[in-house]
N, C-alpha and C positions, 0 to 999 in steps of 0.2 A: 763586662769584667768589673766595672765599678760597682754594680749592683751586688755581685757575688762577694766582693771585698767588704762591703758595708754589712752584709748579713753575717759573715764570718767574724768580723770584729765585734759585733754585738754579742754573739755567743761566747767569744773568748773573754770579754770583759765581764759578762754575767758570772761565769764560773770562777774568774780570778778573784772577785770580791766576795764570794760566798765561802765562809769558813768551812773547812773539812769537818770539824767537830760537830757542827750543826747539821751536816748532811748525813753522816754515818757515825753514830756513837760507838765508842769502843766496847762498852759494857752494855749489852742489850737489856740487862735488868735495871740499869741506872736510868734516871730521868734526865731528859735533855733540857738544859737550861737555855732559854731563848737568848740569842746574842743580839746586841744592839745594832750590829752591822747589817742584819737582815733588812732592817727598815730602810737603810741607805741603798742596799743592793736592789730592792724593789723599785725605788725611785730611779735608779740608774738604768734599769732594764726598760722602764717606760720611756725614758729619754731616748735610749737607743732606738726604740720602736718608732717613735715619732720622727727621728732622724731618717729612718728608712723610708717612711711615708713621704717626707719632703723630697728625698732623692728621687723616688719613683715618679712623683708629680713633675719634677723638673725634667726628668728624662722623657716623660710622655710629651711634654711641651716641645722639647728640643728634638725628639725623635730617636727611636732605638735603631741602631744600624743592624740591618738584617744580613744574612749570608750573601744575598745578591747585591749588596751594596746600598740598598734603599733603606730609608728610615721608616719606622712604624708610625703611620699617621691615621689609622683607622680604616684604611682601604684593604681590599682583598681581591683575589684574582677570580674573575668570572670567565668560564670557558664556554666558547661558542663555536659552532660548526657552520660554515657557509656552504650550503648545498650546491649552489651554482658553480663555485670555484673549487669545491672539494678541499677546503682549507679549514684547519683548526686555528682559531684566534683567541687570545687571552687579553682581557682588559682589566686594569686595576680600577675598581669601583667601590663606592660606599653604598650602604643600604638606603641612603636618602636620595639617590639618583633615580629619576623616573625612566620609564621604558623608552620614551622618545629620545632622551639623552643618551641612553645606552646605544640605540641604533645609530644615532648621529656620530658618536665616537667610533663605532665600529666601521661605518662607511668611510670616515676620515682616515682611519688606520689602514683600511684596505687600499685606498687610493686607486680605485678602478673606475674608469668612466663608464657608467652604466645607469640605466633607469632602475632605481631601487624602490620605486613608489609602491609596487605590488608586494613587496617583501614584508614579512612580520616575523616575530619571535615565537617559537613553538617550544614549550617545556615538555620534553620527551617523557620524563619520569611521571609527571602528574597528568599527562595527556590533556593539555590545555593551551589555548592560544593566548598570548599576552597582547590583547588588542586594545586594552585601556592604556593608552600611551601616557596619560597623566598620572597613573599609579606608580608608586615607587617600588623598588625591589623588596623593601621591608613589608609593604602592604601585600604584595603577592606571596611573601614568605620565601623568597629566593635567597639562598645562602651559597657559600663557596663550593658546596658539593653538587650544585645544580649544573646541568649541561643543557644549553639552549641551542636550538637550530634556527638559523637565519635563512628562511626559505620562502619561495613565492606562495602567495595564497591561491592563485589560480593554477591548477595542475591538470594534466591530461587525464581524461577518463574515457573509457570505451563503453558506450551505452548500447545495450541490445534493445531495440525498439520492439513494440508489440508485434510487428511483422517479422520478427526474428532476424532482422538485419542489424548490423553493427555500424555505429557512427562515432567518430572521434570528436569529443567535445571538451573544451577547457571549462572547468567548473571551479567555483570558489570553494576550496576545501575548508575555509574558516567560517563560512556561513552555515547556519542550521540547515538541515536537510530540507525542511519545508521551504525555506527561502531559495535554496539551490534548485529544487525541482520547479519552483515558480519561475525562476530565470530561464531554465531549460525549456519549459513549455512556452514561454514568451518567444524564445528564439524559434521554436518550431511552429508558432502561431496556433497553439492549442489552448483554447479557452478552458477556464475552470481547472487550474492546475492543482487545486486542493483535493481533487479526486484521484490523483496519481501520486506515486512514490517510488522509491528505489528498493530493489530486492536483490539480495545476494544470489548468485547463480547456484541452484541445487546441484550437488555432485552425485553423479550416478555411481552407486557402489560397484557396479559391474565393470566400470572403466577405471582401472587403477593407474594407467599411464597418463600423466598430465600432458605430455607432448601430443598425444592423440587428440585430446580435447582442444588444444591450441590450434592444431591443424584444421579441425572442423570449424573453429571460429574464424580462421583466416579465409575459409571458403565462403563464408557469409559476409565478409568485410565489404563495406560500401566504398566506392570512390567518390569522395566529395570534399568540400572545403573544410578546413579546421574551424569549428564554431566556438565563439567565446561569448557565453551568455552574460548579460548585465552591462555590456558596453553601450555607449550612447548611440551607436549606429544601428542598433538592433531594433527591429519593429516591436513595439510594445502593444500587445493585444489586450483588450479589456479583461479585467479580472472576473467580473460577474455578468454584467449585462450592459449593453450600450444601444441606445436608440439611434445612434449616428453611424453605426457600422455599415460598411459596404459589403455587398455579396462577394463571395470568394469562389463561386463555382457556377457553371452553366447548368441550369436546371434541366435542360433537354438530355444531355448525355453524361452529366456529372464531371466534365473536365474543368480544370481551373480556368478562370477568366484570364485573358491575355492582355498585356504581356505579363510575364511572371512577376514583375515588380509589383503589379497590382495585387498579386496573391500573397507575396511575402513582404511587401513594403521595402524597407531598406535592409532587410535581413541578409546575412551572408548566403543564405540558402538560395537567394535569387541569382547568385553567380553560378550555382551548380545545377543539378538536375532535380526539379521539384517533384518528379514522379516517385521518388523514393519514399515520400511521405503520404501523398494523397491518392496515388494510383496503386491499386492492388497488383501484386506481381505473382503470377501462378507458380505453384511448386513444380520445379523442373523434373524431379526424380523421386520415386518412392524411397530411395535410399536415404534421403534427408529425414523422412519420418522415422525410419528405422534407427538412425543415429541419435535422435533427440531423446532426452530423458522422459520416461513415462512413469507416472506414479501407479503402483500396482494395487494400492489399498487406501482406505481412509487414513490410516496411520501415516502412509507416505505423504498424503496431502497435508496432514497436520505438520509433518516435519519440514515441508517446503516453506510453510508460513513462519518458521523460526527465523528466516533470513530477512524479514522486513527491517529496514534500518529505522533507528529512532529519529523521528522528525524534529525533535527539540535539541539534538546535538549535531555537531559538525561531522563531516566525513572523516577527518583526521582523528577525532575523538573515538571513532568506532573502528579504527585500524584499517581504514580503506587506503590502499596504496595507490600511488600514481600509476596510470595505465592499466588499472584493474578493470575487469568486466563487471558491470552492474546492469541489472534488468530494470528498464523503465516500464512500469505497468500501472494500469488503473487499479488502485488498491481498494477504493470504496465503490461498491456497485450501486451508486445512487447518482445517476447521470442527470444533471440539472440543465434545463433549457437546451436540450440537444436539438439544435436547429441546423439542418443541412445547408441552409443558405449562407451561414457564417462559419460552419464547422466542417469544411471539406476534409481537413487533415484529421480532426478529432474523430469524425465518423469513420474514416478509413482505418485509423488505428484501433478504434473500438471493434470494427468488423474483423480486423486481423487477430486481435486478442481472442475474440469469440471463436474464430475459425480454428486457431491452433488449440484452444481449449477443447474443442469437440474432436479434432483429429487425434490429439494426444490423450483422449479419453479422460480428461480432467473433470468432465461433467457427463453424467449418464443421459442417454437418449434412446428411444426405441428405433427399430430398423426403419420404419416409415419416416420418422423424423430425420434420421440420418440421410435417407435418400432425398428428402426435401432440402436439407442443408447442402448436399452435394449438388443438387440441381441449381441452387442459388449461386454456389461457387462457380459452377460451369458458366452460368449466365453472366456473372460479374467478370470472370476472366475474359470472355468473349468481348464484352462491351469495353473493358479496360484497354484491350489491344486496339479496338476500333477507335475509341475516343482519343487515344494517344496519337494515332495516325491522322485523324481529322484535325486535331489541335495543331499538329506540326504543319499541315498543309494550309490551314486557314487560321492564322493567329489573330485576325481581327474580326472574329465572329460577333455579330450583333445579337443581343438577346432582348426580346420584348419583355419589359419589366412587369407588365400586367400578367402575361402568361407565366412568367417565372414565379410571381407571387401566388398565382392560383395553384401552380404545381407544388410549391412549397407547402401551401395550406393542406394539400391532399396527402402529402407523404411525410409530413412532420410527425414525430412520434407522439406528440401531445394533441394532434388533430386527426382528422379523418372525415369520412362521409357520415354525417350525422343527420338525423331527421330534422326537417324544417319546423316540425310541429313541436312546440315547447311543452304542450300538455298542461295539465292542471298542477301548478306548483304548490298548491295548498295541501295536496294529499300525497301520501307515501305509496308508491306502487307496491303491488303484492303479486306473488306467484302462487298458483294453485294447480296441481296436476297429480296424476297417478305416477308415483315414483317407487321403484323397487329399493328396499332398504335391507341391508345386511349388517348384523352386529357380530363380528367374529369372536368366537370364544375357543378356549382350548378343547381339543378333541371334538369339535363340533362337525356335524355332517349336514346340517340344515343349510339350505341356500338362501337366496334372496326372497323376501316376502313383500308383496305389493301393498302400499299404503296410499291413501289420499293425503298428500302433503301440502301444507300451506306455509309460505315464507312471508312473514310479517316482521318488519323492522330488522332485527338481527337474530330472530328465533324461527326455527322450523318445528312445526307441530304435525304429528303423524296420526291419522285416524284410519280405522279399519275400512271405512267406506266414505263416499262423498256425503251420504245422508247423515252421518254422525259428526260432521264437521263442526256443528254448533255445540257439541258436548265436550266431555273431558278427553283430551288426546291420549292415545296409547303410549306415545313417546314424544318428548319435547326436548329440543336441543338449543341452547344459547351458544352461538358461534363466536362470541367475542374472544379473541386471543387464540383461536383454534389454528391448526395447521391444515392447509388445503392442498392436496396433491392430486393432479389429474392422472387417470389411468385409461388411456384411449388407444384403440386400435381401429383405424378406419376400415381396413379390409374386412375385418370380422364384425364391424358395426358394434363395437364395445365402447360405451361412453360412461365411464365410472368416475366418481368423485370420492376420494378418500379423505375423511375428516378425522382429525385427532383433536378431541375437545378436552381442554384442561379441566381437571378436577382436583380435589384436595390431595389425593395420593398418586397422581400421575396424569395419564391421558386416556380417555375413552375413545376407542376406535370404532367408527361407523362408516359404512360405504353406501353411497347412493348410485343408482344406475338409471340413466335416461335411455329412451328408445331412439332418439334421433339427435342430429347435430344442433338444431335450433333450440330445443328445450335444454339441451346440455349447456349451450353457450349462456343462456339466461340464468340457469341455476349455478353454473360455475362462477359467473361474474358476481352474482348476489352473494355467494359464499366468500369470495375473496374480499369483497367490501365489508361483509359482516365480521370477518376475522380482524379487520382494522377498526371495528366499531362504527362503520358507516352503513347507511341504509341505501335502498335502491333509488331514493330521491336524490342521491349525490349526482353531480353533473358528470362524473366519470363513468357512470354505470353503462350508458349506451355505448360509449367508446370502448369499454372493456368487452362488451358483447360483440362489437364489430371486430375487435382484434382477435378474439377467440375464433370467430367464424372464419376470418381470413387465414388464420393459422391452420385451421382444419382443412380449408379449401386447398391450401398449398400441398397438403399431404395426399390428395386424391391421386390414384394411379389409373392407368389404362384398364378398362374392365377385363381385358384379356391378359392374364398373367403370363401366358406363353409367348406374348408378342416380343419378337426380337427385331431390332432395327436393322437396316442395311449395314453391311460391314463397312462401307465407305463412310457412313455417318458415325458409327460407333468407334471407328479408328481415330476420330478427331477428339475423343474423350479419353483423357488419361485417368481412368476410374480409380486406379490404385493410389492416386494423389488426392482424391476427393472424398474418400471414406476412411474411417479408422481401421486399423489392422484387425480389430475384433470381428468385423463383418466380412473381411477377406478370409479369415480362418473358417468361417461358416461353410465355405465351399472348398475346403482344403483337399477333399477327396476327388475333386473334379479337375479336368485339364485346365492349365493356366489360360489358354486362349478362350475356352468356353466361359470361364469365370469373368474375364474381362468383358466379353460380349454381353453376358447376362447382367452384370452390374451396370454396364453402359446403357443397356436397354431400359433398365429401371430408372436410371437417372434421366434419360430422355423422356420417359413417361411423366416423371415429376416435373420436368422442365416445361412441359406444355402449360402448366398452371402459372408459371412465372415469366414466360417468354415475352410478354408485352410490357414488362416493367422497365423503367429507365435504370441507368447505372446507380444513381444515388438512391432511388427507391428500393432497389434490390438490396443494397447494403443496409438500409434502414429496416427492411423486412427481416433480414438475417439477424440484426441486433435484437429486433423485437421478438423473433422466435427464440433466440438465445435467452432472453429475459423470461420467456414463458416456461422454460424447463423447470421441473420441480426443484432441482439442486442449485439453481442459479443464485449467485450472491452469497452463498454460505461459506464462510471462512472457518476452517476446522482447527481446533487446538486440543492437545491431549491434556486432561486435567483430572484431578482427584477431588471429588466433592466431599464436603464435610459430612461425616457419617458413612461415607461409602468405603468399601473395602478394596476396590480395584479401580484401575484407570478407566476413565470414560472420555467421551468427546464432548467438547463445548463448541457449539456452532454459533457464530455471530453474523447477523444480517443487518440490513439497514434499519429494521424496526423491532428486532427481538433477539433474545438469547434462547438457544435450544440445547437441552441436555439430550445427548444421543448415545445410542449403543455403539461401542467401538467396533464391533464385528459386522453388524448389519447396517448401521447408519440410521436405524429407526429412531424417531423422536420419542423421548421418554417424558419430557416436560418442556413447556414453553413459557417464557416470560416476556411480555411486551415492554418496550421502552416507555410507552405512554403511561404505564402504571408505576414506573420507577421513580422513587423519591431521591435517592442518592446512591453513589457507589464510592467505596473506599478501598485503599490498598495498604496492607501491612507489609512494608518493604523489608522487614527483617525476616519474616517467615514466608514471604512471597504469596500472601493470601489475598484474593480479591473478594470483597463483600459487597453485595448489591441488596439494597432495601427497597421494598415495594409498598404501595399504599394499602393494598388489601390482601397481601399474601405474606407468608413467612419469608425472611431474608434468605438470600442465596450466598453461599460461601464455597470457594474452591481454591485449590492450590494448583498452579500451572506446572506441568511436568515437561521437561526437555525444552522449555522456552521461558524467557524472562517474562514475568507478569506485566512488565511495562508494555510489551507488545499488545497484550489483550486489553490493557487499560487504554491504550491509544486507539484501538479499534472502537471501543465503546464511546469514548469521548469524541472521536472523529465523526462517527455517525450522528451523535447528538449535535455537533457543530454543523454538519451538512443540513440537518433538518431545519436550521434557522435561516437558511438562505431564502431570499425573495427577490423578485425582479425589480421592485421599486427601491431597493437599497442602493448604496453607493457602489461604484464599480470596483473599488479596492477591497481586498480581503482584510478582515479583522484578525491579524496574525496573533495579537496578544490574547484574544479570546480563544483561539485555537490552542495556544500553548497552555492556557489555564485549564482547558478541558482535557488535554491529552498528556501534559508533562507530569503532573502530579506533584512536583516540588517547586515549580517556577512561580 
């Protein structure tokens, strides 16, 4: 009131001392004569103005009484919601108070005896955690219109594991996803958590009712303890490599070493049933396969990859709600140091992810390959049941360390039976043989033509005959950066190698055909190495040949295709749960019982090739066969390339980028990471640009997905390529963020 009175008196005095004649002359044509009183009036107005300033300053010091009875002292109301108590609380604060002080005042005002150490402030509007407690409200930019949540950082999350089972886990929602996944993998005793990430569950457009999906999830729910990653009682497995690790499985049958505390350390999992993670559980009913989402096309596969979470942001920042279902999956298909001696859980979860990818037709395979995978599944299911029983009956089983080490050496993915002869390491091996070559063209009717082909370094030279091998070749191919795809049918003795060789305007397609398995294995191994810029002198050449031969051997069937096993034997095989629905539809016109017996008989035929394998070896062979499929490890995204008129597919693997036809999936052009100089992202127009050393730059805009996801895949694979066994056990998180975040 005093402020209003001072202002009114100022205006009254101003008008009182100003003569009317000087304000409005009576005669508009006459000249106004300046009045001497104007000079004093101006001074008086300035005096009144300074009086108002003095009054305002004094009132600010003494405080202005507000309608609620408080005096204005520079404070304002900050509204907060306490999620645990479902209460709204207001505090009077200033912009200079730090976040820690705000939380302290809030807890004092609540006056509730509770452990608040896990709680933090969440700014809902800006989607950010206020974790820097020494920062002030002004530094964060928080004003009176902000609404903060005082909520726990660890919240409940339902994780769907690669084996399709669900587990309730408490996860730190304020940590970056990369760190949260690392804590989860440590809890589960899974090494190399950098290969895994979290994926939002794809929604099947055919299922519109959410309650139906929730009922299906409840059917797969696991009964186990509530896990809290990151606590001090949890077993911390090594990040990369450790020479002091102890074995976690019995090499004879693949069962975990006993007691379970030796397997999980002090993890809460030791209190529950460890078989949920390391022992494969057979599919109980074909109805489960029918209910799960199956991608129908390459575009559907590209849409699934939209759901990968950003590894450099927290769960809350990406709108993940408490008790939400997220998928824990191996995101990067570059498995480092996969050693079954230490990775019992990791191997099993990789096997499960591969199994479901094949059954749900996420990756293509031939009918012979499908029967081989089914036989391995059948064998693994049998041994899993047997090993579980043996482990329960004999919990103190002794394992000979020497035998275990020899067994590990044979079945490890990076080892195998190799020749004892080292050979001449000063010379590069060469291949020379008659090979049929086919170069497909439009409207061509000509088949394969036989050439005498020599494979030197990374180049194939084709001659019309062996006698002309010292002359000019009729055809010459440099395989660096090419795409190598197998086209094999064991029953019809077809051993083809499909080569897509990069040229300036795209890819040249050339097919090679071998007459038998052994030459095919040598040529296929040489082509795969040459595509990476390696020669046959590389130490992995003989291993690659052995892997291809063993992969072919597992696909051999009984010579009599009409062989049907005894009904008592075939009834033990639930064939409808071992093969994908596509191959069941092949026999849709036949009787159901006959279909079951026929498929079961074929599975038993294939099982003869794997019947002698141990449990852990069978899982490793399954993973190895999965990695040998042409489409393995390709992550698809829908994109529009610079200069292109329609949407195409961009495929990202561990070592290259592939431009693909959206309808057929055929490779149009390939770029190797080894030739990449740098990659950039224009965040405004969402364009990814990749520059290469000896090729024009590549630019594309991502469609239906944030370019950040594609950027993270490229940077993630670059990060994984830097791993080595001799480096520290801990991960370089900052390097990962620099390569994948883009703005950190």
